[in-house]
Z-matrix of the N, CA and C atoms (Angstrom, degrees):
N
C 1 1.460
C 2 1.527 1 108.94
N 3 1.326 2 115.57 1 136.09
C 4 1.462 3 119.46 2 -177.84
C 5 1.523 4 111.21 3 -74.47
N 6 1.305 5 114.59 4 161.69
C 7 1.470 6 120.21 5 177.65
C 8 1.519 7 111.04 6 -60.21
N 9 1.344 8 116.36 7 -38.57
C 10 1.468 9 119.94 8 -179.17
C 11 1.519 10 110.45 9 -65.61
N 12 1.333 11 117.05 10 -42.48
C 13 1.465 12 121.14 11 179.30
C 14 1.523 13 110.46 12 -62.15
N 15 1.319 14 116.04 13 -42.00
C 16 1.469 15 120.37 14 178.23
C 17 1.525 16 110.43 15 -64.77
N 18 1.314 17 116.57 16 -41.21
C 19 1.469 18 120.30 17 178.70
C 20 1.527 19 110.33 18 -63.93
N 21 1.331 20 116.88 19 -40.67
C 22 1.470 21 120.23 20 178.08
C 23 1.519 22 110.39 21 -62.48
N 24 1.322 23 117.34 22 -43.03
C 25 1.467 24 120.91 23 179.21
C 26 1.525 25 110.95 24 -61.68
N 27 1.332 26 116.12 25 -43.54
C 28 1.473 27 120.02 26 179.23
C 29 1.523 28 110.21 27 -62.32
N 30 1.354 29 117.06 28 -43.24
C 31 1.459 30 120.22 29 179.78
C 32 1.518 31 110.09 30 -61.29
N 33 1.341 32 117.33 31 -45.04
C 34 1.463 33 120.89 32 -179.47
C 35 1.521 34 111.60 33 -62.05
N 36 1.320 35 117.38 34 -38.60
C 37 1.464 36 120.59 35 178.35
C 38 1.530 37 111.32 36 -65.36
N 39 1.326 38 116.59 37 -38.74
C 40 1.459 39 120.88 38 -178.39
C 41 1.523 40 112.42 39 -78.60
N 42 1.332 41 117.62 40 -20.57
C 43 1.463 42 122.52 41 -173.97
C 44 1.526 43 110.83 42 -128.84
N 45 1.333 44 116.56 43 53.05
C 46 1.467 45 120.59 44 -173.62
C 47 1.526 46 113.18 45 -57.65
N 48 1.307 47 117.44 46 -44.90
C 49 1.467 48 120.45 47 -177.59
C 50 1.532 49 110.51 48 -64.77
N 51 1.322 50 117.23 49 -43.68
C 52 1.473 51 120.52 50 179.96
C 53 1.529 52 110.29 51 -67.34
N 54 1.321 53 117.49 52 -40.71
C 55 1.462 54 121.31 53 179.20
C 56 1.527 55 110.39 54 -62.91
N 57 1.337 56 117.36 55 -40.79
C 58 1.461 57 121.15 56 178.37
C 59 1.528 58 110.19 57 -65.21
N 60 1.327 59 116.61 58 -44.08
C 61 1.464 60 121.22 59 177.65
C 62 1.531 61 110.63 60 -56.92
N 63 1.330 62 116.75 61 -48.30
C 64 1.464 63 120.50 62 -178.21
C 65 1.525 64 111.68 63 -64.99
N 66 1.313 65 116.27 64 -38.54
C 67 1.461 66 120.56 65 178.35
C 68 1.525 67 110.89 66 -66.28
N 69 1.332 68 116.67 67 -45.76
C 70 1.465 69 120.79 68 178.85
C 71 1.524 70 110.96 69 -61.30
N 72 1.321 71 116.65 70 -43.19
C 73 1.466 72 121.14 71 179.91
C 74 1.530 73 110.30 72 -62.79
N 75 1.295 74 116.59 73 -42.60
C 76 1.460 75 121.10 74 179.32
C 77 1.525 76 111.30 75 -63.22
N 78 1.339 77 117.05 76 -43.24
C 79 1.464 78 120.51 77 179.01
C 80 1.524 79 110.80 78 -64.90
N 81 1.325 80 117.37 79 -39.43
C 82 1.467 81 120.51 80 179.28
C 83 1.521 82 110.60 81 -63.53
N 84 1.307 83 117.17 82 -45.29
C 85 1.464 84 120.93 83 179.75
C 86 1.524 85 110.70 84 -63.47
N 87 1.312 86 116.49 85 -42.37
C 88 1.459 87 121.04 86 179.45
C 89 1.525 88 110.74 87 -63.10
N 90 1.327 89 116.98 88 -42.34
C 91 1.462 90 120.74 89 177.90
C 92 1.525 91 110.26 90 -59.83
N 93 1.329 92 116.53 91 -47.64
C 94 1.466 93 120.54 92 -178.58
C 95 1.524 94 110.61 93 -62.13
N 96 1.311 95 117.58 94 -44.83
C 97 1.468 96 121.11 95 -176.44
C 98 1.529 97 112.99 96 -70.63
N 99 1.334 98 117.13 97 -36.66
C 100 1.460 99 119.90 98 -166.56
C 101 1.529 100 116.08 99 -112.73
N 102 1.318 101 118.18 100 -24.03
C 103 1.461 102 119.25 101 -170.00
C 104 1.524 103 115.25 102 -125.52
N 105 1.306 104 117.48 103 -26.18
C 106 1.463 105 121.25 104 -171.52
C 107 1.529 106 112.07 105 -62.32
N 108 1.338 107 114.36 106 136.75
C 109 1.461 108 120.90 107 173.67
C 110 1.522 109 108.49 108 -88.74
N 111 1.328 110 116.97 109 173.73
C 112 1.464 111 120.09 110 175.57
C 113 1.521 112 110.65 111 -59.35
N 114 1.330 113 117.15 112 -39.28
C 115 1.471 114 120.01 113 178.21
C 116 1.525 115 110.74 114 -63.51
N 117 1.328 116 116.96 115 -42.72
C 118 1.465 117 120.63 116 177.41
C 119 1.525 118 110.14 117 -59.41
N 120 1.320 119 116.58 118 -45.13
C 121 1.459 120 120.55 119 -177.56
C 122 1.528 121 111.63 120 -64.29
N 123 1.325 122 116.94 121 -39.10
C 124 1.472 123 120.01 122 177.16
C 125 1.525 124 110.41 123 -62.71
N 126 1.320 125 117.04 124 -44.08
C 127 1.471 126 120.32 125 178.46
C 128 1.520 127 110.62 126 -64.25
N 129 1.321 128 117.28 127 -42.32
C 130 1.462 129 120.55 128 179.89
C 131 1.527 130 111.41 129 -63.55
N 132 1.323 131 117.54 130 -38.49
C 133 1.469 132 120.54 131 176.76
C 134 1.527 133 110.50 132 -59.21
N 135 1.343 134 115.23 133 -44.49
C 136 1.466 135 119.37 134 179.38
C 137 1.529 136 110.70 135 -63.92
N 138 1.312 137 116.88 136 -43.67
C 139 1.464 138 120.80 137 179.74
C 140 1.527 139 111.30 138 -63.97
N 141 1.319 140 116.41 139 -38.15
C 142 1.462 141 120.46 140 178.38
C 143 1.527 142 110.42 141 -64.62
N 144 1.330 143 117.08 142 -43.50
C 145 1.470 144 120.36 143 178.20
C 146 1.525 145 110.66 144 -61.21
N 147 1.327 146 116.98 145 -42.41
C 148 1.460 147 120.30 146 178.44
C 149 1.526 148 111.10 147 -63.33
N 150 1.323 149 115.93 148 -41.33
C 151 1.478 150 120.23 149 -179.98
C 152 1.514 151 110.27 150 -66.01
N 153 1.325 152 117.35 151 -41.89
C 154 1.463 153 120.38 152 178.34
C 155 1.526 154 110.51 153 -60.23
N 156 1.330 155 117.16 154 -41.93
C 157 1.467 156 120.54 155 178.77
C 158 1.518 157 111.17 156 -62.80
N 159 1.327 158 116.76 157 -43.02
C 160 1.464 159 119.20 158 -178.19
C 161 1.533 160 111.38 159 -67.72
N 162 1.321 161 117.60 160 -29.72
C 163 1.471 162 119.79 161 178.20
C 164 1.522 163 111.83 162 -74.24
N 165 1.341 164 117.70 163 -25.07
C 166 1.460 165 121.54 164 178.72
C 167 1.527 166 111.67 165 -74.56
N 168 1.310 167 116.51 166 -25.76
C 169 1.471 168 120.59 167 -174.91
C 170 1.502 169 112.49 168 -78.82
């Protein structure tokens, strides 16, 4: 295993919540770009609007 790979593993262990956030965000973006149907995109737009409203409150 390379030094960089080991360093990445150590960072992920020390920053589990941030690593999970980044992984989830990456998967969401990938889904939208590569797999989402028009129906999926319409639902996601609605969910995004709801989330934006809840963050304003």
